[in-house]
mmCIF entry with sequence, helices, sheets and N, C-alpha, C, O atoms, coordinates in Angstrom:
data_MODEL
# 
_entry.id   MODEL 
# 
_entity.id                         1 
_entity.type                       polymer 
_entity.pdbx_number_of_molecules   1 
# 
_entity_poly.entity_id                      1 
_entity_poly.type                           'polypeptide(L)' 
_entity_poly.nstd_linkage                   no 
_entity_poly.nstd_monomer                   no 
_entity_poly.pdbx_seq_one_letter_code       MDGELKNLKCNICQLTAITGLHRQTVVSRLSGVPLAPGSNEKNKLYLLTDV 
_entity_poly.pdbx_seq_one_letter_code_can   MDGELKNLKCNICQLTAITGLHRQTVVSRLSGVPLAPGSNEKNKLYLLTDV 
_entity_poly.pdbx_strand_id                 A 
# 
loop_
_entity_poly_seq.entity_id 
_entity_poly_seq.num 
_entity_poly_seq.mon_id 
_entity_poly_seq.hetero 
1 1  MET n 
1 2  ASP n 
1 3  GLY n 
1 4  GLU n 
1 5  LEU n 
1 6  LYS n 
1 7  ASN n 
1 8  LEU n 
1 9  LYS n 
1 10 CYS n 
1 11 ASN n 
1 12 ILE n 
1 13 CYS n 
1 14 GLN n 
1 15 LEU n 
1 16 THR n 
1 17 ALA n 
1 18 ILE n 
1 19 THR n 
1 20 GLY n 
1 21 LEU n 
1 22 HIS n 
1 23 ARG n 
1 24 GLN n 
1 25 THR n 
1 26 VAL n 
1 27 VAL n 
1 28 SER n 
1 29 ARG n 
1 30 LEU n 
1 31 SER n 
1 32 GLY n 
1 33 VAL n 
1 34 PRO n 
1 35 LEU n 
1 36 ALA n 
1 37 PRO n 
1 38 GLY n 
1 39 SER n 
1 40 ASN n 
1 41 GLU n 
1 42 LYS n 
1 43 ASN n 
1 44 LYS n 
1 45 LEU n 
1 46 TYR n 
1 47 LEU n 
1 48 LEU n 
1 49 THR n 
1 50 ASP n 
1 51 VAL n 
# 
_struct_asym.id          A 
_struct_asym.entity_id   1 
# 
loop_
_struct_conf.conf_type_id 
_struct_conf.id 
_struct_conf.pdbx_PDB_helix_id 
_struct_conf.beg_label_comp_id 
_struct_conf.beg_label_asym_id 
_struct_conf.beg_label_seq_id 
_struct_conf.pdbx_beg_PDB_ins_code 
_struct_conf.end_label_comp_id 
_struct_conf.end_label_asym_id 
_struct_conf.end_label_seq_id 
_struct_conf.pdbx_end_PDB_ins_code 
_struct_conf.beg_auth_comp_id 
_struct_conf.beg_auth_asym_id 
_struct_conf.beg_auth_seq_id 
_struct_conf.end_auth_comp_id 
_struct_conf.end_auth_asym_id 
_struct_conf.end_auth_seq_id 
_struct_conf.pdbx_PDB_helix_class 
_struct_conf.details 
_struct_conf.pdbx_PDB_helix_length 
HELX_P HELX_P1 AA1 ASP A 2  ? LYS A 6  ? ASP A 2  LYS A 6  1 ? 5 
HELX_P HELX_P2 AA2 ILE A 12 ? THR A 19 ? ILE A 12 THR A 19 1 ? 8 
HELX_P HELX_P3 AA3 ARG A 23 ? ARG A 29 ? ARG A 23 ARG A 29 1 ? 7 
# 
_struct_conf_type.id          HELX_P 
_struct_conf_type.criteria    ? 
_struct_conf_type.reference   ? 
# 
_struct_sheet.id               AA1 
_struct_sheet.type             ? 
_struct_sheet.number_strands   2 
_struct_sheet.details          ? 
# 
_struct_sheet_order.sheet_id     AA1 
_struct_sheet_order.range_id_1   1 
_struct_sheet_order.range_id_2   2 
_struct_sheet_order.offset       ? 
_struct_sheet_order.sense        anti-parallel 
# 
loop_
_struct_sheet_range.sheet_id 
_struct_sheet_range.id 
_struct_sheet_range.beg_label_comp_id 
_struct_sheet_range.beg_label_asym_id 
_struct_sheet_range.beg_label_seq_id 
_struct_sheet_range.pdbx_beg_PDB_ins_code 
_struct_sheet_range.end_label_comp_id 
_struct_sheet_range.end_label_asym_id 
_struct_sheet_range.end_label_seq_id 
_struct_sheet_range.pdbx_end_PDB_ins_code 
_struct_sheet_range.beg_auth_comp_id 
_struct_sheet_range.beg_auth_asym_id 
_struct_sheet_range.beg_auth_seq_id 
_struct_sheet_range.end_auth_comp_id 
_struct_sheet_range.end_auth_asym_id 
_struct_sheet_range.end_auth_seq_id 
AA1 1 LYS A 9  ? ASN A 11 ? LYS A 9  ASN A 11 
AA1 2 LEU A 45 ? LEU A 47 ? LEU A 45 LEU A 47 
# 
loop_
_atom_site.group_PDB 
_atom_site.id 
_atom_site.type_symbol 
_atom_site.label_atom_id 
_atom_site.label_alt_id 
_atom_site.label_comp_id 
_atom_site.label_asym_id 
_atom_site.label_entity_id 
_atom_site.label_seq_id 
_atom_site.pdbx_PDB_ins_code 
_atom_site.Cartn_x 
_atom_site.Cartn_y 
_atom_site.Cartn_z 
_atom_site.occupancy 
_atom_site.B_iso_or_equiv 
_atom_site.pdbx_formal_charge 
_atom_site.auth_seq_id 
_atom_site.auth_comp_id 
_atom_site.auth_asym_id 
_atom_site.auth_atom_id 
_atom_site.pdbx_PDB_model_num 
ATOM 1   N N  . MET A 1 1  ? 110.017 126.402 -39.398 1.00 0.00 ? 1  MET A N  1 
ATOM 2   C CA . MET A 1 1  ? 108.816 125.937 -39.989 1.00 0.00 ? 1  MET A CA 1 
ATOM 3   C C  . MET A 1 1  ? 108.504 124.455 -39.401 1.00 0.00 ? 1  MET A C  1 
ATOM 4   O O  . MET A 1 1  ? 107.379 124.129 -39.023 1.00 0.00 ? 1  MET A O  1 
ATOM 5   N N  . ASP A 1 2  ? 109.653 123.584 -39.368 1.00 0.00 ? 2  ASP A N  1 
ATOM 6   C CA . ASP A 1 2  ? 109.579 122.239 -38.867 1.00 0.00 ? 2  ASP A CA 1 
ATOM 7   C C  . ASP A 1 2  ? 109.007 122.186 -37.519 1.00 0.00 ? 2  ASP A C  1 
ATOM 8   O O  . ASP A 1 2  ? 108.185 121.323 -37.209 1.00 0.00 ? 2  ASP A O  1 
ATOM 9   N N  . GLY A 1 3  ? 109.435 123.117 -36.686 1.00 0.00 ? 3  GLY A N  1 
ATOM 10  C CA . GLY A 1 3  ? 109.001 123.162 -35.292 1.00 0.00 ? 3  GLY A CA 1 
ATOM 11  C C  . GLY A 1 3  ? 107.492 123.433 -35.225 1.00 0.00 ? 3  GLY A C  1 
ATOM 12  O O  . GLY A 1 3  ? 106.789 122.912 -34.359 1.00 0.00 ? 3  GLY A O  1 
ATOM 13  N N  . GLU A 1 4  ? 107.043 124.216 -36.110 1.00 0.00 ? 4  GLU A N  1 
ATOM 14  C CA . GLU A 1 4  ? 105.566 124.539 -36.077 1.00 0.00 ? 4  GLU A CA 1 
ATOM 15  C C  . GLU A 1 4  ? 104.784 123.304 -36.524 1.00 0.00 ? 4  GLU A C  1 
ATOM 16  O O  . GLU A 1 4  ? 103.703 123.086 -35.977 1.00 0.00 ? 4  GLU A O  1 
ATOM 17  N N  . LEU A 1 5  ? 105.231 122.486 -37.463 1.00 0.00 ? 5  LEU A N  1 
ATOM 18  C CA . LEU A 1 5  ? 104.518 121.285 -37.860 1.00 0.00 ? 5  LEU A CA 1 
ATOM 19  C C  . LEU A 1 5  ? 104.526 120.241 -36.749 1.00 0.00 ? 5  LEU A C  1 
ATOM 20  O O  . LEU A 1 5  ? 103.529 119.547 -36.547 1.00 0.00 ? 5  LEU A O  1 
ATOM 21  N N  . LYS A 1 6  ? 105.623 120.123 -36.038 1.00 0.00 ? 6  LYS A N  1 
ATOM 22  C CA . LYS A 1 6  ? 105.613 119.188 -35.056 1.00 0.00 ? 6  LYS A CA 1 
ATOM 23  C C  . LYS A 1 6  ? 104.679 119.381 -33.844 1.00 0.00 ? 6  LYS A C  1 
ATOM 24  O O  . LYS A 1 6  ? 104.340 118.448 -33.116 1.00 0.00 ? 6  LYS A O  1 
ATOM 25  N N  . ASN A 1 7  ? 104.293 120.650 -33.684 1.00 0.00 ? 7  ASN A N  1 
ATOM 26  C CA . ASN A 1 7  ? 103.268 120.891 -32.627 1.00 0.00 ? 7  ASN A CA 1 
ATOM 27  C C  . ASN A 1 7  ? 101.963 121.134 -33.170 1.00 0.00 ? 7  ASN A C  1 
ATOM 28  O O  . ASN A 1 7  ? 101.083 121.535 -32.408 1.00 0.00 ? 7  ASN A O  1 
ATOM 29  N N  . LEU A 1 8  ? 101.722 120.948 -34.373 1.00 0.00 ? 8  LEU A N  1 
ATOM 30  C CA . LEU A 1 8  ? 100.336 121.261 -34.990 1.00 0.00 ? 8  LEU A CA 1 
ATOM 31  C C  . LEU A 1 8  ? 99.338  120.135 -34.585 1.00 0.00 ? 8  LEU A C  1 
ATOM 32  O O  . LEU A 1 8  ? 99.576  118.940 -34.764 1.00 0.00 ? 8  LEU A O  1 
ATOM 33  N N  . LYS A 1 9  ? 98.250  120.604 -34.048 1.00 0.00 ? 9  LYS A N  1 
ATOM 34  C CA . LYS A 1 9  ? 97.192  119.675 -33.591 1.00 0.00 ? 9  LYS A CA 1 
ATOM 35  C C  . LYS A 1 9  ? 95.984  119.836 -34.580 1.00 0.00 ? 9  LYS A C  1 
ATOM 36  O O  . LYS A 1 9  ? 95.658  120.976 -34.912 1.00 0.00 ? 9  LYS A O  1 
ATOM 37  N N  . CYS A 1 10 ? 95.370  118.851 -35.020 1.00 0.00 ? 10 CYS A N  1 
ATOM 38  C CA . CYS A 1 10 ? 94.226  118.960 -35.940 1.00 0.00 ? 10 CYS A CA 1 
ATOM 39  C C  . CYS A 1 10 ? 93.163  117.928 -35.340 1.00 0.00 ? 10 CYS A C  1 
ATOM 40  O O  . CYS A 1 10 ? 93.464  116.889 -34.752 1.00 0.00 ? 10 CYS A O  1 
ATOM 41  N N  . ASN A 1 11 ? 91.890  118.384 -35.584 1.00 0.00 ? 11 ASN A N  1 
ATOM 42  C CA . ASN A 1 11 ? 90.764  117.622 -35.147 1.00 0.00 ? 11 ASN A CA 1 
ATOM 43  C C  . ASN A 1 11 ? 90.283  116.942 -36.410 1.00 0.00 ? 11 ASN A C  1 
ATOM 44  O O  . ASN A 1 11 ? 90.752  117.194 -37.520 1.00 0.00 ? 11 ASN A O  1 
ATOM 45  N N  . ILE A 1 12 ? 89.280  116.031 -36.169 1.00 0.00 ? 12 ILE A N  1 
ATOM 46  C CA . ILE A 1 12 ? 88.840  115.162 -37.360 1.00 0.00 ? 12 ILE A CA 1 
ATOM 47  C C  . ILE A 1 12 ? 88.339  115.933 -38.496 1.00 0.00 ? 12 ILE A C  1 
ATOM 48  O O  . ILE A 1 12 ? 88.611  115.533 -39.629 1.00 0.00 ? 12 ILE A O  1 
ATOM 49  N N  . CYS A 1 13 ? 87.573  117.089 -38.316 1.00 0.00 ? 13 CYS A N  1 
ATOM 50  C CA . CYS A 1 13 ? 87.030  117.841 -39.500 1.00 0.00 ? 13 CYS A CA 1 
ATOM 51  C C  . CYS A 1 13 ? 88.251  118.500 -40.222 1.00 0.00 ? 13 CYS A C  1 
ATOM 52  O O  . CYS A 1 13 ? 88.215  118.615 -41.447 1.00 0.00 ? 13 CYS A O  1 
ATOM 53  N N  . GLN A 1 14 ? 89.288  118.919 -39.535 1.00 0.00 ? 14 GLN A N  1 
ATOM 54  C CA . GLN A 1 14 ? 90.456  119.543 -40.157 1.00 0.00 ? 14 GLN A CA 1 
ATOM 55  C C  . GLN A 1 14 ? 91.121  118.512 -41.014 1.00 0.00 ? 14 GLN A C  1 
ATOM 56  O O  . GLN A 1 14 ? 91.453  118.783 -42.168 1.00 0.00 ? 14 GLN A O  1 
ATOM 57  N N  . LEU A 1 15 ? 91.340  117.229 -40.428 1.00 0.00 ? 15 LEU A N  1 
ATOM 58  C CA . LEU A 1 15 ? 91.979  116.185 -41.153 1.00 0.00 ? 15 LEU A CA 1 
ATOM 59  C C  . LEU A 1 15 ? 91.193  115.768 -42.490 1.00 0.00 ? 15 LEU A C  1 
ATOM 60  O O  . LEU A 1 15 ? 91.792  115.449 -43.517 1.00 0.00 ? 15 LEU A O  1 
ATOM 61  N N  . THR A 1 16 ? 89.880  115.800 -42.386 1.00 0.00 ? 16 THR A N  1 
ATOM 62  C CA . THR A 1 16 ? 89.101  115.503 -43.515 1.00 0.00 ? 16 THR A CA 1 
ATOM 63  C C  . THR A 1 16 ? 89.322  116.496 -44.652 1.00 0.00 ? 16 THR A C  1 
ATOM 64  O O  . THR A 1 16 ? 89.467  116.146 -45.823 1.00 0.00 ? 16 THR A O  1 
ATOM 65  N N  . ALA A 1 17 ? 89.337  117.796 -44.211 1.00 0.00 ? 17 ALA A N  1 
ATOM 66  C CA . ALA A 1 17 ? 89.587  118.847 -45.159 1.00 0.00 ? 17 ALA A CA 1 
ATOM 67  C C  . ALA A 1 17 ? 90.943  118.761 -45.789 1.00 0.00 ? 17 ALA A C  1 
ATOM 68  O O  . ALA A 1 17 ? 91.026  118.972 -46.999 1.00 0.00 ? 17 ALA A O  1 
ATOM 69  N N  . ILE A 1 18 ? 91.958  118.489 -45.130 1.00 0.00 ? 18 ILE A N  1 
ATOM 70  C CA . ILE A 1 18 ? 93.312  118.362 -45.590 1.00 0.00 ? 18 ILE A CA 1 
ATOM 71  C C  . ILE A 1 18 ? 93.461  117.210 -46.582 1.00 0.00 ? 18 ILE A C  1 
ATOM 72  O O  . ILE A 1 18 ? 94.038  117.341 -47.662 1.00 0.00 ? 18 ILE A O  1 
ATOM 73  N N  . THR A 1 19 ? 92.887  116.032 -46.137 1.00 0.00 ? 19 THR A N  1 
ATOM 74  C CA . THR A 1 19 ? 93.033  114.734 -46.835 1.00 0.00 ? 19 THR A CA 1 
ATOM 75  C C  . THR A 1 19 ? 92.025  114.611 -48.054 1.00 0.00 ? 19 THR A C  1 
ATOM 76  O O  . THR A 1 19 ? 92.371  114.045 -49.091 1.00 0.00 ? 19 THR A O  1 
ATOM 77  N N  . GLY A 1 20 ? 90.861  115.121 -47.902 1.00 0.00 ? 20 GLY A N  1 
ATOM 78  C CA . GLY A 1 20 ? 89.784  114.926 -48.899 1.00 0.00 ? 20 GLY A CA 1 
ATOM 79  C C  . GLY A 1 20 ? 89.105  113.592 -48.743 1.00 0.00 ? 20 GLY A C  1 
ATOM 80  O O  . GLY A 1 20 ? 88.361  113.146 -49.616 1.00 0.00 ? 20 GLY A O  1 
ATOM 81  N N  . LEU A 1 21 ? 89.389  112.917 -47.537 1.00 0.00 ? 21 LEU A N  1 
ATOM 82  C CA . LEU A 1 21 ? 88.693  111.583 -47.268 1.00 0.00 ? 21 LEU A CA 1 
ATOM 83  C C  . LEU A 1 21 ? 87.441  111.878 -46.484 1.00 0.00 ? 21 LEU A C  1 
ATOM 84  O O  . LEU A 1 21 ? 87.232  112.975 -45.966 1.00 0.00 ? 21 LEU A O  1 
ATOM 85  N N  . HIS A 1 22 ? 86.563  110.784 -46.414 1.00 0.00 ? 22 HIS A N  1 
ATOM 86  C CA . HIS A 1 22 ? 85.335  110.938 -45.658 1.00 0.00 ? 22 HIS A CA 1 
ATOM 87  C C  . HIS A 1 22 ? 85.672  110.897 -44.286 1.00 0.00 ? 22 HIS A C  1 
ATOM 88  O O  . HIS A 1 22 ? 86.688  110.331 -43.883 1.00 0.00 ? 22 HIS A O  1 
ATOM 89  N N  . ARG A 1 23 ? 84.777  111.536 -43.471 1.00 0.00 ? 23 ARG A N  1 
ATOM 90  C CA . ARG A 1 23 ? 85.037  111.546 -42.066 1.00 0.00 ? 23 ARG A CA 1 
ATOM 91  C C  . ARG A 1 23 ? 85.046  110.219 -41.330 1.00 0.00 ? 23 ARG A C  1 
ATOM 92  O O  . ARG A 1 23 ? 85.805  110.053 -40.375 1.00 0.00 ? 23 ARG A O  1 
ATOM 93  N N  . GLN A 1 24 ? 84.208  109.256 -41.756 1.00 0.00 ? 24 GLN A N  1 
ATOM 94  C CA . GLN A 1 24 ? 84.276  107.863 -41.102 1.00 0.00 ? 24 GLN A CA 1 
ATOM 95  C C  . GLN A 1 24 ? 85.548  107.189 -41.470 1.00 0.00 ? 24 GLN A C  1 
ATOM 96  O O  . GLN A 1 24 ? 86.076  106.396 -40.690 1.00 0.00 ? 24 GLN A O  1 
ATOM 97  N N  . THR A 1 25 ? 86.088  107.487 -42.689 1.00 0.00 ? 25 THR A N  1 
ATOM 98  C CA . THR A 1 25 ? 87.304  106.785 -43.028 1.00 0.00 ? 25 THR A CA 1 
ATOM 99  C C  . THR A 1 25 ? 88.531  107.357 -42.180 1.00 0.00 ? 25 THR A C  1 
ATOM 100 O O  . THR A 1 25 ? 89.402  106.629 -41.704 1.00 0.00 ? 25 THR A O  1 
ATOM 101 N N  . VAL A 1 26 ? 88.500  108.686 -42.054 1.00 0.00 ? 26 VAL A N  1 
ATOM 102 C CA . VAL A 1 26 ? 89.616  109.275 -41.237 1.00 0.00 ? 26 VAL A CA 1 
ATOM 103 C C  . VAL A 1 26 ? 89.482  108.698 -39.733 1.00 0.00 ? 26 VAL A C  1 
ATOM 104 O O  . VAL A 1 26 ? 90.482  108.328 -39.119 1.00 0.00 ? 26 VAL A O  1 
ATOM 105 N N  . VAL A 1 27 ? 88.195  108.646 -39.184 1.00 0.00 ? 27 VAL A N  1 
ATOM 106 C CA . VAL A 1 27 ? 87.990  108.044 -37.857 1.00 0.00 ? 27 VAL A CA 1 
ATOM 107 C C  . VAL A 1 27 ? 88.521  106.676 -37.665 1.00 0.00 ? 27 VAL A C  1 
ATOM 108 O O  . VAL A 1 27 ? 89.202  106.365 -36.688 1.00 0.00 ? 27 VAL A O  1 
ATOM 109 N N  . SER A 1 28 ? 88.178  105.822 -38.672 1.00 0.00 ? 28 SER A N  1 
ATOM 110 C CA . SER A 1 28 ? 88.644  104.412 -38.540 1.00 0.00 ? 28 SER A CA 1 
ATOM 111 C C  . SER A 1 28 ? 90.170  104.311 -38.665 1.00 0.00 ? 28 SER A C  1 
ATOM 112 O O  . SER A 1 28 ? 90.786  103.486 -37.991 1.00 0.00 ? 28 SER A O  1 
ATOM 113 N N  . ARG A 1 29 ? 90.802  105.161 -39.541 1.00 0.00 ? 29 ARG A N  1 
ATOM 114 C CA . ARG A 1 29 ? 92.165  105.068 -39.677 1.00 0.00 ? 29 ARG A CA 1 
ATOM 115 C C  . ARG A 1 29 ? 93.012  105.615 -38.426 1.00 0.00 ? 29 ARG A C  1 
ATOM 116 O O  . ARG A 1 29 ? 94.183  105.280 -38.244 1.00 0.00 ? 29 ARG A O  1 
ATOM 117 N N  . LEU A 1 30 ? 92.389  106.388 -37.679 1.00 0.00 ? 30 LEU A N  1 
ATOM 118 C CA . LEU A 1 30 ? 92.921  107.082 -36.523 1.00 0.00 ? 30 LEU A CA 1 
ATOM 119 C C  . LEU A 1 30 ? 92.669  106.201 -35.229 1.00 0.00 ? 30 LEU A C  1 
ATOM 120 O O  . LEU A 1 30 ? 93.082  106.618 -34.147 1.00 0.00 ? 30 LEU A O  1 
ATOM 121 N N  . SER A 1 31 ? 92.036  105.054 -35.313 1.00 0.00 ? 31 SER A N  1 
ATOM 122 C CA . SER A 1 31 ? 91.574  104.378 -34.162 1.00 0.00 ? 31 SER A CA 1 
ATOM 123 C C  . SER A 1 31 ? 92.804  103.964 -33.185 1.00 0.00 ? 31 SER A C  1 
ATOM 124 O O  . SER A 1 31 ? 92.625  103.884 -31.970 1.00 0.00 ? 31 SER A O  1 
ATOM 125 N N  . GLY A 1 32 ? 93.939  103.730 -33.730 1.00 0.00 ? 32 GLY A N  1 
ATOM 126 C CA . GLY A 1 32 ? 95.068  103.423 -32.973 1.00 0.00 ? 32 GLY A CA 1 
ATOM 127 C C  . GLY A 1 32 ? 96.012  104.492 -32.642 1.00 0.00 ? 32 GLY A C  1 
ATOM 128 O O  . GLY A 1 32 ? 97.053  104.264 -32.025 1.00 0.00 ? 32 GLY A O  1 
ATOM 129 N N  . VAL A 1 33 ? 95.645  105.710 -33.063 1.00 0.00 ? 33 VAL A N  1 
ATOM 130 C CA . VAL A 1 33 ? 96.599  106.795 -32.929 1.00 0.00 ? 33 VAL A CA 1 
ATOM 131 C C  . VAL A 1 33 ? 96.250  107.520 -31.569 1.00 0.00 ? 33 VAL A C  1 
ATOM 132 O O  . VAL A 1 33 ? 95.073  107.798 -31.341 1.00 0.00 ? 33 VAL A O  1 
ATOM 133 N N  . PRO A 1 34 ? 97.255  107.837 -30.647 1.00 0.00 ? 34 PRO A N  1 
ATOM 134 C CA . PRO A 1 34 ? 96.974  108.469 -29.390 1.00 0.00 ? 34 PRO A CA 1 
ATOM 135 C C  . PRO A 1 34 ? 96.454  109.898 -29.484 1.00 0.00 ? 34 PRO A C  1 
ATOM 136 O O  . PRO A 1 34 ? 96.842  110.580 -30.432 1.00 0.00 ? 34 PRO A O  1 
ATOM 137 N N  . LEU A 1 35 ? 95.710  110.357 -28.695 1.00 0.00 ? 35 LEU A N  1 
ATOM 138 C CA . LEU A 1 35 ? 95.198  111.700 -28.679 1.00 0.00 ? 35 LEU A CA 1 
ATOM 139 C C  . LEU A 1 35 ? 96.327  112.648 -28.340 1.00 0.00 ? 35 LEU A C  1 
ATOM 140 O O  . LEU A 1 35 ? 97.272  112.239 -27.667 1.00 0.00 ? 35 LEU A O  1 
ATOM 141 N N  . ALA A 1 36 ? 96.274  113.875 -28.767 1.00 0.00 ? 36 ALA A N  1 
ATOM 142 C CA . ALA A 1 36 ? 97.240  114.853 -28.440 1.00 0.00 ? 36 ALA A CA 1 
ATOM 143 C C  . ALA A 1 36 ? 97.053  115.401 -27.058 1.00 0.00 ? 36 ALA A C  1 
ATOM 144 O O  . ALA A 1 36 ? 95.910  115.384 -26.600 1.00 0.00 ? 36 ALA A O  1 
ATOM 145 N N  . PRO A 1 37 ? 98.070  115.904 -26.307 1.00 0.00 ? 37 PRO A N  1 
ATOM 146 C CA . PRO A 1 37 ? 97.806  116.550 -25.143 1.00 0.00 ? 37 PRO A CA 1 
ATOM 147 C C  . PRO A 1 37 ? 96.939  117.687 -25.097 1.00 0.00 ? 37 PRO A C  1 
ATOM 148 O O  . PRO A 1 37 ? 97.154  118.536 -25.962 1.00 0.00 ? 37 PRO A O  1 
ATOM 149 N N  . GLY A 1 38 ? 96.015  117.900 -24.294 1.00 0.00 ? 38 GLY A N  1 
ATOM 150 C CA . GLY A 1 38 ? 95.005  118.937 -24.271 1.00 0.00 ? 38 GLY A CA 1 
ATOM 151 C C  . GLY A 1 38 ? 93.734  118.651 -24.897 1.00 0.00 ? 38 GLY A C  1 
ATOM 152 O O  . GLY A 1 38 ? 92.826  119.481 -24.854 1.00 0.00 ? 38 GLY A O  1 
ATOM 153 N N  . SER A 1 39 ? 93.593  117.426 -25.534 1.00 0.00 ? 39 SER A N  1 
ATOM 154 C CA . SER A 1 39 ? 92.286  117.029 -26.084 1.00 0.00 ? 39 SER A CA 1 
ATOM 155 C C  . SER A 1 39 ? 91.375  116.419 -25.000 1.00 0.00 ? 39 SER A C  1 
ATOM 156 O O  . SER A 1 39 ? 91.816  116.100 -23.897 1.00 0.00 ? 39 SER A O  1 
ATOM 157 N N  . ASN A 1 40 ? 90.199  116.284 -25.329 1.00 0.00 ? 40 ASN A N  1 
ATOM 158 C CA . ASN A 1 40 ? 89.271  115.576 -24.399 1.00 0.00 ? 40 ASN A CA 1 
ATOM 159 C C  . ASN A 1 40 ? 88.238  114.785 -25.241 1.00 0.00 ? 40 ASN A C  1 
ATOM 160 O O  . ASN A 1 40 ? 88.367  114.660 -26.458 1.00 0.00 ? 40 ASN A O  1 
ATOM 161 N N  . GLU A 1 41 ? 87.297  114.304 -24.602 1.00 0.00 ? 41 GLU A N  1 
ATOM 162 C CA . GLU A 1 41 ? 86.157  113.369 -25.390 1.00 0.00 ? 41 GLU A CA 1 
ATOM 163 C C  . GLU A 1 41 ? 85.526  114.232 -26.386 1.00 0.00 ? 41 GLU A C  1 
ATOM 164 O O  . GLU A 1 41 ? 85.353  113.761 -27.510 1.00 0.00 ? 41 GLU A O  1 
ATOM 165 N N  . LYS A 1 42 ? 85.126  115.531 -26.112 1.00 0.00 ? 42 LYS A N  1 
ATOM 166 C CA . LYS A 1 42 ? 84.371  116.300 -27.081 1.00 0.00 ? 42 LYS A CA 1 
ATOM 167 C C  . LYS A 1 42 ? 85.251  116.902 -28.153 1.00 0.00 ? 42 LYS A C  1 
ATOM 168 O O  . LYS A 1 42 ? 84.793  117.224 -29.250 1.00 0.00 ? 42 LYS A O  1 
ATOM 169 N N  . ASN A 1 43 ? 86.466  117.041 -27.833 1.00 0.00 ? 43 ASN A N  1 
ATOM 170 C CA . ASN A 1 43 ? 87.399  117.756 -28.873 1.00 0.00 ? 43 ASN A CA 1 
ATOM 171 C C  . ASN A 1 43 ? 88.663  116.875 -28.956 1.00 0.00 ? 43 ASN A C  1 
ATOM 172 O O  . ASN A 1 43 ? 89.667  117.085 -28.275 1.00 0.00 ? 43 ASN A O  1 
ATOM 173 N N  . LYS A 1 44 ? 88.526  115.849 -29.867 1.00 0.00 ? 44 LYS A N  1 
ATOM 174 C CA . LYS A 1 44 ? 89.704  115.007 -30.030 1.00 0.00 ? 44 LYS A CA 1 
ATOM 175 C C  . LYS A 1 44 ? 90.700  115.558 -30.918 1.00 0.00 ? 44 LYS A C  1 
ATOM 176 O O  . LYS A 1 44 ? 90.388  115.762 -32.091 1.00 0.00 ? 44 LYS A O  1 
ATOM 177 N N  . LEU A 1 45 ? 91.958  115.844 -30.464 1.00 0.00 ? 45 LEU A N  1 
ATOM 178 C CA . LEU A 1 45 ? 93.014  116.483 -31.312 1.00 0.00 ? 45 LEU A CA 1 
ATOM 179 C C  . LEU A 1 45 ? 94.045  115.417 -31.439 1.00 0.00 ? 45 LEU A C  1 
ATOM 180 O O  . LEU A 1 45 ? 94.303  114.604 -30.552 1.00 0.00 ? 45 LEU A O  1 
ATOM 181 N N  . TYR A 1 46 ? 94.621  115.479 -32.616 1.00 0.00 ? 46 TYR A N  1 
ATOM 182 C CA . TYR A 1 46 ? 95.759  114.541 -33.019 1.00 0.00 ? 46 TYR A CA 1 
ATOM 183 C C  . TYR A 1 46 ? 96.996  115.386 -33.550 1.00 0.00 ? 46 TYR A C  1 
ATOM 184 O O  . TYR A 1 46 ? 96.897  116.283 -34.388 1.00 0.00 ? 46 TYR A O  1 
ATOM 185 N N  . LEU A 1 47 ? 98.122  114.991 -32.971 1.00 0.00 ? 47 LEU A N  1 
ATOM 186 C CA . LEU A 1 47 ? 99.410  115.663 -33.504 1.00 0.00 ? 47 LEU A CA 1 
ATOM 187 C C  . LEU A 1 47 ? 99.593  115.259 -35.025 1.00 0.00 ? 47 LEU A C  1 
ATOM 188 O O  . LEU A 1 47 ? 99.391  114.103 -35.397 1.00 0.00 ? 47 LEU A O  1 
ATOM 189 N N  . LEU A 1 48 ? 99.950  116.180 -35.807 1.00 0.00 ? 48 LEU A N  1 
ATOM 190 C CA . LEU A 1 48 ? 100.208 115.966 -37.194 1.00 0.00 ? 48 LEU A CA 1 
ATOM 191 C C  . LEU A 1 48 ? 101.243 114.894 -37.390 1.00 0.00 ? 48 LEU A C  1 
ATOM 192 O O  . LEU A 1 48 ? 101.156 114.096 -38.324 1.00 0.00 ? 48 LEU A O  1 
ATOM 193 N N  . THR A 1 49 ? 102.253 114.869 -36.489 1.00 0.00 ? 49 THR A N  1 
ATOM 194 C CA . THR A 1 49 ? 103.403 113.967 -36.688 1.00 0.00 ? 49 THR A CA 1 
ATOM 195 C C  . THR A 1 49 ? 102.940 112.568 -36.265 1.00 0.00 ? 49 THR A C  1 
ATOM 196 O O  . THR A 1 49 ? 103.613 111.616 -36.658 1.00 0.00 ? 49 THR A O  1 
ATOM 197 N N  . ASP A 1 50 ? 101.901 112.353 -35.533 1.00 0.00 ? 50 ASP A N  1 
ATOM 198 C CA . ASP A 1 50 ? 101.429 111.036 -35.233 1.00 0.00 ? 50 ASP A CA 1 
ATOM 199 C C  . ASP A 1 50 ? 100.440 110.509 -36.327 1.00 0.00 ? 50 ASP A C  1 
ATOM 200 O O  . ASP A 1 50 ? 100.214 109.299 -36.372 1.00 0.00 ? 50 ASP A O  1 
ATOM 201 N N  . VAL A 1 51 ? 99.907  111.269 -37.111 1.00 0.00 ? 51 VAL A N  1 
ATOM 202 C CA . VAL A 1 51 ? 99.019  110.945 -38.208 1.00 0.00 ? 51 VAL A CA 1 
ATOM 203 C C  . VAL A 1 51 ? 99.895  110.527 -39.463 1.00 0.00 ? 51 VAL A C  1 
ATOM 204 O O  . VAL A 1 51 ? 99.348  110.208 -40.519 1.00 0.00 ? 51 VAL A O  1 
# 
């Protein structure tokens, strides 16, 4: 199970659903977090371990 969580990628909408925070709050808190491999400008993905 730990291996699955290390590779889990979430977008902004998924992170807002998990945390219950407003979308703009999540975006501002992720400003310094690097994007996960495989993401692009339209689909920004973040590794759960980086968040």
